C-alpha positions in Angstrom: 237.6 92.9 -71.8 238.4 90.4 -68.8 240.6 92.9 -66.8 238.2 93.3 -63.7 239.9 96.8 -62.9 238.2 98.2 -66.3 235.9 100.6 -66.4 232.9 100.5 -67.8 231.5 103.4 -70.0 228.0 103.3 -67.7 230.0 103.1 -64.7 231.4 106.7 -64.8 228.9 108.5 -63.6 228.6 112.8 -63.2 226.7 113.6 -60.1 225.8 117.3 -58.4 225.9 118.2 -55.2 222.0 119.3 -53.2 221.8 119.6 -49.8 225.0 117.2 -48.8 224.1 114.1 -51.0 225.3 113.7 -54.6 222.6 112.8 -57.4 223.7 111.6 -60.9 222.3 114.5 -63.7 219.2 113.5 -65.8 218.8 110.1 -67.1 222.9 110.2 -68.1 224.4 107.9 -70.9 227.7 109.7 -71.3 230.1 112.2 -69.4 233.5 113.1 -69.6 236.0 114.9 -67.4 238.8 116.9 -68.4 242.1 118.4 -67.0 244.5 120.4 -68.6 247.8 122.6 -67.2 248.6 125.3 -68.6 253.2 124.8 -69.1 255.8 127.5 -69.6 259.5 127.9 -69.7 261.4 128.2 -66.7 264.4 128.4 -68.5 267.1 130.0 -66.4 271.2 131.1 -66.8 272.4 127.4 -65.7 269.6 125.4 -68.0 272.3 124.7 -70.6 271.3 123.8 -74.3 267.7 122.1 -72.5 264.5 124.0 -72.6 262.9 123.4 -69.1 259.2 124.4 -68.4 257.1 123.8 -65.4 253.1 124.0 -65.0 251.7 128.0 -64.8 248.3 127.2 -64.1 246.0 123.7 -63.9 241.7 124.6 -65.4 239.6 121.0 -65.7 236.0 120.6 -67.3 233.5 117.9 -67.7 230.0 117.2 -69.0 227.1 115.2 -69.2 224.4 114.0 -71.6 221.2 112.1 -71.4 217.6 111.8 -71.9 215.5 114.9 -70.9 213.5 114.6 -67.7 211.7 117.4 -65.9 211.6 116.2 -62.1 214.0 115.6 -59.1 214.2 112.4 -57.7 216.9 110.0 -55.7 218.1 108.9 -58.5 218.6 111.8 -60.7 218.2 115.2 -61.1 216.7 117.3 -63.9 218.4 119.4 -66.5 215.9 121.9 -65.7 217.3 122.6 -61.9 220.8 122.7 -63.4 219.2 125.5 -65.6 218.1 127.4 -62.4 221.7 127.3 -61.0 223.3 128.4 -64.3 221.1 131.6 -64.0 221.8 132.2 -60.3 225.6 131.8 -61.4 226.1 129.5 -58.4 229.2 127.5 -57.4 228.2 123.9 -57.1 230.1 120.4 -56.1 230.0 117.9 -58.6 231.4 114.2 -58.6 232.8 112.4 -61.3 232.9 108.2 -60.2 234.8 105.5 -61.8 233.6 102.2 -60.6 235.1 98.8 -62.2 234.4 95.3 -62.3 235.1 94.5 -59.0 233.4 97.4 -57.7 235.7 100.0 -56.5 235.4 103.3 -56.9 237.7 106.4 -57.9 236.5 109.7 -57.2 237.2 113.5 -58.8 235.5 116.2 -57.0 235.5 119.4 -57.1 233.5 123.0 -57.8 232.3 124.0 -61.0 230.3 126.7 -62.7 228.0 125.7 -65.2 229.1 127.0 -68.6 226.3 126.3 -70.6 223.3 123.7 -71.1 221.8 122.6 -74.2 218.5 121.1 -74.8 216.9 119.5 -78.0 214.6 116.9 -79.2 213.8 115.2 -82.3 210.4 114.4 -83.6 211.7 110.6 -83.6 213.1 110.1 -80.2 213.3 111.2 -76.7 214.6 115.2 -75.9 218.2 114.8 -75.1 220.2 117.5 -72.8 223.7 118.4 -72.7 225.3 119.7 -69.4 229.2 121.8 -69.9 231.4 122.9 -66.5 234.1 124.6 -65.5 236.2 123.9 -62.6 236.9 126.8 -59.8 240.1 126.1 -58.0 241.7 122.3 -58.6 239.8 118.9 -58.4 240.2 116.4 -55.4 241.1 113.0 -56.3 239.9 110.2 -53.9 242.7 107.5 -53.1 242.7 104.6 -55.8 241.8 100.8 -55.2 244.6 98.8 -55.3 246.0 97.3 -57.6 248.7 94.8 -56.0 251.1 92.5 -57.3 254.0 94.9 -57.8 253.3 95.2 -61.7 253.7 98.3 -63.9 251.0 100.9 -63.3 250.4 99.1 -59.4 248.3 102.1 -57.4 250.3 104.4 -55.3 247.7 105.4 -53.2 247.8 108.9 -54.7 245.2 111.4 -53.4 245.1 114.9 -52.6 242.9 117.6 -51.0 242.3 121.1 -49.4 243.2 122.9 -46.0 241.9 126.0 -44.8 245.1 128.2 -43.6 245.5 130.4 -40.3 245.7 133.8 -41.1 249.6 135.5 -40.4 251.2 131.5 -40.5 253.4 130.4 -42.9 253.0 126.2 -42.6 250.2 123.7 -43.6 249.9 120.7 -41.2 247.4 118.4 -39.4 244.2 117.1 -41.5 242.4 118.4 -44.4 239.1 119.2 -44.7 238.0 115.7 -45.5 240.2 114.7 -42.8 243.0 113.3 -44.5 246.5 113.8 -44.0 249.9 113.8 -45.9 252.0 112.7 -42.6 254.5 109.9 -43.9 253.4 110.5 -47.4 255.6 111.4 -50.8 254.1 115.0 -51.5 253.8 115.4 -55.4 252.2 118.9 -55.9 251.1 122.4 -53.7 249.2 125.3 -54.9 248.2 128.3 -52.7 245.4 130.2 -53.8 245.6 128.6 -57.7 249.4 129.4 -57.9 251.5 126.5 -58.2 254.8 125.3 -56.0 257.9 123.6 -56.4 258.4 120.6 -53.1 261.9 120.6 -51.4 262.4 118.3 -48.7 265.6 120.3 -47.9 267.0 124.0 -47.6 264.8 126.6 -47.1 261.3 127.8 -48.4 261.8 130.9 -50.5 259.8 132.6 -53.2 258.2 129.9 -55.5 259.5 126.7 -53.3 258.2 124.9 -50.4 259.7 122.8 -48.1 258.3 119.0 -47.1 259.0 118.7 -43.4 259.2 115.0 -43.3 260.3 115.1 -39.3 256.8 117.3 -38.4 255.0 116.3 -40.9 254.4 119.7 -42.3 254.5 122.0 -45.2 256.6 125.4 -45.0 256.2 128.3 -47.3 258.3 131.3 -47.7 258.4 133.4 -44.1 257.9 136.3 -45.9 254.9 135.7 -47.9 252.1 134.9 -44.8 249.0 133.3 -45.2 246.4 135.9 -46.3 242.4 135.9 -45.1 240.8 133.7 -47.8 243.6 131.6 -48.7 243.7 128.2 -49.4 246.3 125.7 -49.6 245.9 122.4 -52.0 248.4 119.0 -51.2 249.0 116.1 -53.2 250.4 113.0 -52.3 251.2 109.5 -52.6 252.8 106.4 -50.7 256.2 106.2 -50.1 
């Protein structure tokens, strides 16, 4: 394949964050990332004969497999380190990198729990390890590299991140946890403490509807539902 934007299997890398740095997991030879939406009906009295649906919840997971190693280095971390994290039931930040032929990188980052680890061996080969991880909350999708040219599938710079909110207020504005902003963008999706909301650009935010105030670059929630302690808001957006 000659498409320079294609991602070869060896250039998809799963890494775990340790002391502020991401390290690939063992001598990985394969990995995967999966995201699934739970779809439910939202048909109302004005829906006519068609069935309307919405996303109720989103879950994501990943896995990585490779040759078993027993030590941790700058190039990879051992499955035995992951085993310790699993026993401690620790939440860890993981990152999946996708590097195309031009060297451009797209990343998916999220908080995961280790669901299971399998370490196996064959007398005629190297020992193999597999780790399965389950996401907690929602993943953050880093800004995609530009495809250019205006062709079908041209990149629209889809991005997302989390905001820590102020207790007692009902709006989100300013910079995210990673210093990003949706100012001047089209907001695609909003989730508050794992609950999804419909995005509107006019009218009043009520119930499960949030309004994107494009004048003040602000996301407004129902005034009757102010933020509580520990809540976070996830927002996804793209270029106009």
